N, C-alpha and C positions, 0 to 999 in steps of 0.2 A: 504494500500500500504506500502511496506517495502522499506526503504532506502537501497540502495546498497552501501557498503563501499568499496572503492578501495585503498588498502594499496599501498604506493609508494615504489617501490623496487629499485629505482635509488640509487646509493651509496651516493648521497648527502642527502638522507632522511632516515638514519638508525633509528631503534628503540633505545631509550635511557632509562636507569633506573638510578635513583639517590635516595639517602637517604635524609631524613629530620628529624629534631628534633624541639626543640624550636627555632632553627636557620634554616632559609630557605635553602633548597637545590635548586640548579639550574642546569638544563641540559646544555650540550653543545648546540651550536646554529645550526639552519638550515637556508638555504637560503629561500627567499620569494618564493611563488609558491603554497604550499598546501592550500586547502580550510579549513581544520580542523585538529584537533589532537584527536586521540583515546587514552584515558588514563584510568588508574585506580590506586588507592592508597591502600596500604595494611592496613592502619589505616585511620581514619577520618582526613582530612587535608583541608586547604585552598589552592587553586591553582590559579595561574595567568599565562596567556599566552600572549606573545607579545614581542616587541622589548625592550630589556634591563630590563625586569620586575624582581622584587623580591617580592615574596608573603608575605603578612602580614595578620593578622586576619582582619584588616580593609579593605584591598583591594582585597583579594582573594575570589574566590567563594568556599563555603564549599562543599566538596565531601565526601559522606559516604564511609566507608571502603569497599573494595572489590566490588565496583559498577562501572562497565565500563560506561564511559560517552564519548560523542563526543562534543568538544568545537570548535567553530569557531576560526580560526586564524584571529585576527584583521588586517585590512588593515593598512598600515603605509607608511613609506618612501621607502619600498623595502629593508630595511636593514635586517641583520640577526635577527632571533627571537628565543625565548626559552620558556621553561616551568619552573616554580618555584613552590615549595610546602613547607608549614610549618605545623607542627602538630597542631591538635586541643587539644588533651590530651596526646597522646603517639606517639613517633617517628615511622617512617616506611619508605617505599619506594614507589616511583611513577614510573610506566611504561608508556612511551609515544611513540606513533607511528604516524607520519604525514600521512594523508589520503586525498583523494578527494571523493566527492560523485557523483555517476553517476545518 
């Protein structure tokens, strides 16, 4: 069975692209609501998703370069949330789009 991904087209949930280096990059925020985030990084990176997160090597999940992944948006207080990424070896960009699963 294949999961169906439902991109959110509401203007509150735009796709965002940010760059990262040895210093974490952070997207703008999205309101609570989406179940997950579809993302990929142009280089290997550690990624964190949630309210007020900043990725570090110790706290982020390692994502290989150019590999699309779907990560759950953690539940929280209902506050704005974001994506953050930091390089493993080389700087790059992360593309992120909020989604729901049908």
